[in-house]
N, C-alpha and C positions, 0 to 999 in steps of 0.2 A: 530023781527024786532032790536028790544030793547039790546039784549045782543052780535049779531050783532055792531051795532053802536058799545057798547063799546069795542069790542074788536079789532075793525077798527079804534077805538081813544088812545085805550093800546096800538096796533103796530107802527102807527104813531108815540108818545106820545116817541115808543123806539127808533126811528129813523130808521124805518123800511118803505121803498114804500107798495104798497093796492093797489094790481089787483083790479079794477073796476069789470072785471066778476065776483067772487070770491068771495072778500073779503080778502081772504087773502095776507099775507104778502110775499113780494119778497124774494125769494132766490140769490143770488150773482150774475145769469145770469138773471136776470128779470124775474125768470118763478115763478108762484105762491108755496108755500111751500104746501104741500099736508096733511091731517091731516084725521087721522086712526082713531078709535076703533082696537084693539087689543086682544085677549087674554095671560093674564099674563101667568106665574107659575102656583099661588098660583088659580088659576077657576075664578078670576075674570077680570073686561076689565078694559083694561088702552088705554090712548091718545099716539099713537106716531103721528111725526112727521119729513118726512122725504121730501128733495130734491132732486128731477130727476137728480144733478148733469150736468155737462160742456153740455151734449153733449142736455139735458131737455125731455128724455126717460128712463122709469122706463116699465120693460116686469117683475119684481116679486114684486111691489109693496115694496117700498124701499130697497130689499136687492139686486141688480143689483150690480158691483165692483163700478163705481163710484159712487152712488146713495150717499146722507146723511143721516141717518138718527139718531134717538134720543134711539131705544133701541141693537143696537150693539157694545158692549163696547171694545169687541177684534179689532176694527179699529185703524189704527195711526192716522187718521184725527179726529179720534173723541176728544179725548183733547182741541185739537182748538176751537169749536163748542159746545158742550156740557163741559164745563170747570167743 
């Protein structure tokens, strides 16, 4: 619970609105960012963050064409959201 409160305070300090149900920061469309644990290429785990995009739907856990995620370096929008 303490870590959750620290995370909420951190994101609020950065100017993010916080979803009261999930304690995750909200994306530009008012939906909570999704936070997942992913397998990385070097057989370790990494944290992934994604938005379900404008339509609020993801059928692929962050890989739909309109999803914004932290692991796909090839998408044009990436440099805007993850400099």
